[in-house]
ZAMARGU-4260 file (C-alpha; in steps of 0.2 Angstrom, whole numbers, plus 5000, padded with zeros to 4 digits):
<rodrens>
0) 5760/5329/6015 | 5770/5329/5998 | 5776/5344/5990 | 5767/5350/5975 | 5776/5347/5959
5) 5786/5362/5951 | 5776/5370/5937 | 5782/5379/5921 | 5772/5389/5908 | 5770/5383/5891
10) 5765/5396/5878 | 5755/5390/5863 | 5757/5398/5845 | 5740/5406/5848 | 5747/5415/5863
15) 5738/5405/5876 | 5748/5402/5892 | 5746/5385/5901 | 5754/5377/5917 | 5762/5360/5916
20) 5772/5350/5928 | 5791/5353/5926 | 5794/5334/5925 | 5783/5334/5909 | 5795/5343/5899
25) 5798/5336/5882 | 5780/5329/5881 | 5766/5335/5869 | 5751/5345/5875 | 5735/5350/5867
30) 5730/5369/5868 | 5713/5372/5877 | 5711/5387/5866 | 5715/5383/5848 | 5717/5364/5849
35) 5735/5364/5843 | 5747/5351/5848 | 5763/5359/5855 | 5779/5350/5862 | 5785/5357/5878
40) 5803/5363/5880 | 5814/5376/5872 | 5809/5394/5869 | 5790/5390/5871 | 5793/5385/5890
45) 5797/5397/5904 | 5798/5394/5923 | 5783/5399/5933 | 5786/5415/5944 | 5787/5409/5962
50) 5776/5423/5968 | 5758/5420/5962 | 5754/5439/5963 | 5769/5444/5954 | 5770/5443/5935
55) 5760/5429/5927 | 5742/5430/5925 | 5731/5415/5928 | 5734/5402/5915 | 5724/5386/5910
60) 5731/5368/5910 | 5734/5359/5894 | 5726/5342/5890 | 5740/5329/5891 | 5743/5319/5875
65) 5753/5304/5871 | 5771/5308/5868 | 5771/5301/5851 | 5758/5313/5845 | 5766/5324/5831
70) 5765/5343/5834 | 5753/5353/5824 | 5748/5371/5825 | 5730/5367/5819 | 5719/5351/5822
75) 5719/5349/5803 | 5737/5343/5803 | 5734/5328/5814 | 5718/5325/5805 | 5726/5324/5788
80) 5739/5312/5795 | 5726/5301/5802 | 5716/5301/5786 | 5731/5296/5776 | 5731/5312/5766
85) 5749/5318/5771 | 5763/5310/5780 | 5771/5316/5797 | 5787/5321/5788 | 5776/5332/5776
90) 5767/5340/5791 | 5784/5343/5800 | 5790/5351/5784 | 5776/5363/5784 | 5777/5367/5802
95) 5796/5371/5800 | 5791/5384/5787 | 5777/5390/5798 | 5789/5394/5812 | 5799/5406/5801
100) 5786/5414/5790 | 5769/5410/5799 | 5753/5406/5789 | 5740/5392/5790 | 5745/5374/5791
105) 5734/5369/5776 | 5740/5383/5765 | 5758/5379/5768 | 5755/5361/5764 | 5747/5366/5748
110) 5761/5378/5744 | 5775/5365/5747 | 5766/5353/5735 | 5762/5341/5749 | 5743/5343/5748
115) 5731/5346/5733 | 5718/5359/5737 | 5704/5349/5729 | 5709/5334/5739 | 5709/5345/5755
120) 5691/5350/5750 | 5685/5333/5747 | 5693/5326/5763 | 5685/5340/5774 | 5668/5338/5765
125) 5668/5320/5772 | 5671/5325/5790 | 5656/5324/5802 | 5648/5340/5806 | 5655/5350/5791
130) 5643/5357/5779 | 5649/5363/5762 | 5643/5379/5752 | 5644/5385/5734 | 5648/5403/5736
135) 5642/5407/5718 | 5624/5405/5725 | 5626/5417/5739 | 5619/5435/5738 | 5629/5444/5752
140) 5622/5460/5758 | 5634/5475/5762 | 5629/5476/5780 | 5634/5457/5782 | 5651/5460/5775
145) 5654/5474/5787 | 5653/5462/5801 | 5670/5456/5798 | 5684/5468/5796 | 5693/5468/5779
150) 5710/5464/5786 | 5703/5450/5796 | 5694/5443/5781 | 5709/5445/5769 | 5722/5437/5781
155) 5711/5423/5786 | 5701/5420/5770 | 5684/5420/5778 | 5668/5428/5771 | 5652/5431/5781
160) 5637/5423/5772 | 5623/5423/5784 | 5618/5430/5801 | 5603/5423/5812 | 5602/5432/5828
165) 5619/5430/5837 | 5625/5416/5825 | 5636/5421/5811 | 5639/5409/5797 | 5656/5411/5787
170) 5663/5403/5772 | 5680/5396/5775 | 5692/5384/5766 | 5695/5375/5782 | 5681/5376/5795
175) 5692/5366/5807 | 5703/5382/5809 | 5697/5384/5827 | 5710/5399/5829 | 5702/5409/5816
180) 5685/5405/5822 | 5690/5411/5840 | 5697/5427/5832 | 5681/5430/5823 | 5670/5428/5838
185) 5681/5440/5848 | 5680/5453/5834 | 5662/5452/5830 | 5654/5447/5847 | 5644/5433/5839
190) 5645/5415/5839 | 5653/5409/5823 | 5650/5393/5812 | 5661/5389/5798 | 5655/5381/5782
195) 5667/5373/5769 | 5670/5381/5752 | 5684/5379/5739 | 5700/5388/5741 | 5699/5397/5725
200) 5681/5402/5728 | 5685/5410/5744 | 5700/5419/5737 | 5689/5426/5723 | 5675/5431/5735
205) 5686/5440/5747 | 5693/5450/5733 | 5675/5454/5727 | 5667/5459/5743 | 5682/5468/5751
210) 5687/5481/5738 | 5691/5499/5744 | 5674/5508/5744 | 5665/5522/5753 | 5654/5517/5767
215) 5635/5518/5765 | 5623/5522/5779 | 5610/5508/5779 | 5603/5511/5796 | 5583/5511/5798
220) 5584/5528/5805 | 5590/5535/5789 | 5576/5528/5779 | 5564/5542/5782 | 5576/5554/5774
225) 5574/5546/5758 | 5566/5556/5744 | 5553/5546/5734 | 5559/5552/5717 | 5577/5548/5715
230) 5586/5533/5708 | 5599/5534/5722 | 5584/5533/5734 | 5577/5517/5726 | 5594/5509/5728
235) 5595/5513/5746 | 5577/5506/5749 | 5582/5490/5740 | 5597/5488/5751 | 5588/5491/5767
240) 5575/5477/5762 | 5590/5465/5759 | 5596/5468/5777 | 5579/5468/5785 | 5578/5456/5800
245) 5561/5450/5796 | 5556/5447/5814 | 5547/5457/5827 | 5543/5446/5842 | 5542/5454/5859
250) 5551/5446/5874 | 5533/5442/5881 | 5529/5433/5864 | 5545/5424/5864 | 5543/5417/5882
255) 5525/5412/5878 | 5531/5402/5862 | 5545/5394/5872 | 5532/5389/5886 | 5520/5382/5872
260) 5533/5369/5866 | 5529/5355/5877 | 5542/5340/5876 | 5528/5327/5876 | 5518/5335/5862
265) 5519/5329/5845 | 5530/5339/5832 | 5514/5340/5821 | 5504/5349/5835 | 5518/5361/5838
270) 5520/5365/5819 | 5501/5368/5818 | 5502/5381/5832 | 5518/5389/5826 | 5512/5392/5808
275) 5499/5404/5815 | 5512/5414/5823 | 5514/5426/5809 | 5527/5437/5818 | 5538/5421/5819
280) 5533/5410/5805 | 5543/5419/5791 | 5558/5418/5802 | 5557/5400/5805 | 5556/5398/5786
285) 5571/5409/5784 | 5581/5398/5796 | 5576/5382/5788 | 5580/5388/5771 | 5597/5395/5776
290) 5613/5386/5771 | 5615/5380/5789 | 5603/5365/5785 | 5608/5362/5767 | 5590/5365/5761
295) 5590/5382/5753 | 5575/5385/5741 | 5566/5369/5747 | 5556/5373/5763 | 5539/5381/5758
300) 5529/5379/5774 | 5530/5381/5793 | 5526/5363/5797 | 5540/5358/5785 | 5552/5370/5793
305) 5548/5363/5810 | 5551/5346/5804 | 5568/5351/5797 | 5573/5360/5813 | 5565/5348/5826
310) 5559/5353/5843 | 5576/5356/5850 | 5580/5367/5834 | 5565/5377/5836 | 5569/5380/5855
315) 5587/5385/5850 | 5580/5397/5837 | 5569/5406/5850 | 5583/5406/5864 | 5598/5411/5853
320) 5593/5418/5837 | 5577/5428/5841 | 5581/5446/5847 | 5565/5453/5855 | 5559/5470/5851
325) 5549/5482/5862 | 5530/5482/5861 | 5531/5500/5854 | 5540/5494/5839 | 5529/5479/5836
330) 5512/5488/5839 | 5511/5497/5821 | 5513/5480/5813 | 5498/5471/5821 | 5485/5476/5808
335) 5496/5468/5795 | 5499/5452/5805 | 5480/5450/5806 | 5478/5453/5788 | 5492/5440/5784
340) 5483/5427/5795 | 5467/5430/5785 | 5476/5429/5769 | 5483/5413/5774 | 5467/5405/5780
345) 5459/5409/5763 | 5474/5403/5753 | 5473/5386/5763 | 5454/5384/5759 | 5457/5388/5741
350) 5471/5376/5739 | 5460/5362/5747 | 5447/5366/5734 | 5458/5367/5719 | 5472/5355/5724
355) 5485/5365/5714 | 5497/5365/5728 | 5499/5359/5746 | 5488/5367/5759 | 5502/5370/5771
360) 5512/5379/5757 | 5497/5389/5752 | 5495/5394/5770 | 5513/5400/5771 | 5511/5409/5754
365) 5496/5418/5760 | 5505/5424/5776 | 5520/5430/5766 | 5508/5440/5755 | 5509/5454/5768
370) 5528/5452/5771 | 5533/5466/5759 | 5521/5478/5768 | 5527/5473/5785 | 5545/5477/5778
375) 5540/5494/5772 | 5530/5498/5788 | 5544/5492/5799 | 5557/5502/5790 | 5547/5518/5790
380) 5531/5517/5800 | 5527/5536/5799 | 5529/5537/5780 | 5518/5521/5778 | 5504/5529/5788
385) 5501/5540/5773 | 5494/5525/5764 | 5476/5520/5768 | 5476/5503/5777 | 5462/5495/5767
390) 5470/5498/5750 | 5475/5482/5740 | 5480/5478/5722 | 5485/5491/5709 | 5479/5505/5720
395) 5491/5500/5734 | 5505/5497/5722 | 5503/5515/5715 | 5503/5523/5732 | 5518/5513/5739
400) 5528/5517/5723 | 5524/5536/5726 | 5531/5536/5743 | 5544/5522/5743 | 5550/5521/5725
405) 5546/5502/5726 | 5530/5492/5731 | 5527/5478/5743 | 5527/5465/5730 | 5545/5469/5725
410) 5550/5472/5743 | 5543/5455/5749 | 5551/5446/5734 | 5568/5454/5737 | 5568/5448/5755
415) 5561/5431/5751 | 5575/5429/5738 | 5589/5435/5749 | 5583/5422/5762 | 5583/5408/5750
420) 5565/5405/5749 | 5558/5393/5735 | 5558/5402/5719 | 5539/5398/5716 | 5536/5408/5732
425) 5548/5422/5726 | 5539/5424/5709 | 5522/5423/5717 | 5526/5437/5729 | 5534/5448/5715
430) 5520/5446/5702 | 5504/5441/5711 | 5495/5458/5708 | 5496/5455/5689 | 5499/5436/5687
435) 5492/5436/5670 | 5506/5446/5664 | 5520/5434/5669 | 5519/5416/5662 | 5531/5409/5674
440) 5521/5413/5689 | 5508/5400/5687 | 5496/5393/5701 | 5504/5400/5716 | 5503/5419/5711
445) 5485/5417/5705 | 5480/5408/5721 | 5489/5422/5731 | 5480/5436/5721 | 5463/5429/5724
450) 5466/5426/5743 | 5473/5443/5746 | 5459/5452/5736 | 5445/5442/5745 | 5454/5445/5762
455) 5452/5464/5759 | 5434/5463/5755 | 5420/5464/5767 | 5406/5452/5768 | 5396/5461/5755
460) 5411/5464/5744 | 5415/5446/5741 | 5402/5443/5727 | 5409/5459/5718 | 5427/5452/5719
465) 5421/5435/5713 | 5413/5444/5698 | 5427/5455/5694 | 5440/5441/5695 | 5429/5428/5686
470) 5443/5424/5674 | 5455/5421/5689 | 5442/5410/5698 | 5440/5399/5682 | 5459/5398/5679
475) 5461/5391/5697 | 5447/5378/5692 | 5436/5384/5706 | 5417/5388/5708 | 5412/5405/5715
480) 5399/5398/5728 | 5413/5386/5735 | 5425/5401/5736 | 5413/5412/5745 | 5411/5398/5758
485) 5430/5397/5760 | 5430/5416/5764 | 5416/5414/5777 | 5425/5399/5785 | 5441/5408/5786
490) 5434/5424/5794 | 5425/5413/5807 | 5441/5403/5811 | 5450/5420/5813 | 5437/5427/5824
495) 5437/5411/5835 | 5456/5412/5836 | 5456/5430/5842 | 5442/5427/5855 | 5452/5413/5862
500) 5468/5424/5863 | 5458/5438/5871 | 5452/5425/5884
</rodrens>
């Protein structure tokens, strides 16, 4: 039996300790924590204590690298050399400065004049797996900013821009800065994905979003204490809508959805099933329109969202991003989900008749027509109970503004805009009760108004609605008898669906 080789401890710049063979001194190793390349020997290497239980805690092994690999405190250093952007001498110059004053490798390279910030951005934007973002297009909520402490954001030049469940997306000048990402994950308890932005933009954004300011309570529990008559209260309601999660799926529903996604089934069939899941559909739209997929403002239907995400993506959303709620929390929302589904069925039928927009987009728009009400109910179910369930149109808007200082149209539009939904969807949600008063709303808002009004009418009331809204029916180029047939078909479809669910 041969003796085990003597071991020494190599300490990376990030603080990670790793065991290496003593006879490997002078060779370069890659840190298992931050990815930095560190040459062993000197102050960073110490003998391993002979007694295992004595001083040193367990340490991980390093990944052995070729001896000619230049040292770098971040993977970006070697990547820039391989890409011909900087030379080995320039990197060593930056690393020497880093050892005396600290700092990021890429920032030191820029400060020393070895690297142009625009060239860095262009180089990183061409790397596989790195997505870029324009910070000027981001509307970041106060609660999102609070996820990352000011000191951490300022020192590392990072800014949170989106959160989907346990995944936090941050803007960074260098998404390959794995050390910063690891620090963020430890500080937030979330998985962190970095997106590329220009250095000057992240500097300006950090200064904008992290000034000294008083903390504001935006927790849902404080919502019921808001008085309905003050401007300050209105601002709090608006802020709460912007940080509203938008999803109330129970654990049982989540498991059922996961079980329904059969690998052998076509993506189209999965999409058709998921678009009727009104508690989950808006969240899928939110994910697909997020900056993560590079299509903000473009995805206007659940089938399109499923196509963007793919089967694996939908499963990942359900497994990692959906945070289930209890049945007690979800129960007050059920009447509004049923209403949303009827709105959607009627909207699809009207779109098939008028051909003014795609039927999938029309279905999603009808479903989203209840999103503002669901937001207000979820934030304050006791207060919303004061509003009669069957109200719609001007009567509903007036009652909501009396109790909440804003109505479901503005609430739904605010949420949709903060989630990067298409602007025609945002405008339709905001103005559908009075589409004739806003020229820019066009076909979608008129379609949504007729669908919602018809969905709230009973069988005998459909004729009255069609008579009252004759101008709207004409503007959509529809015939009243055909519209009445659409409503009947939609109600029958919904009844059959509910009966199957009950069985």
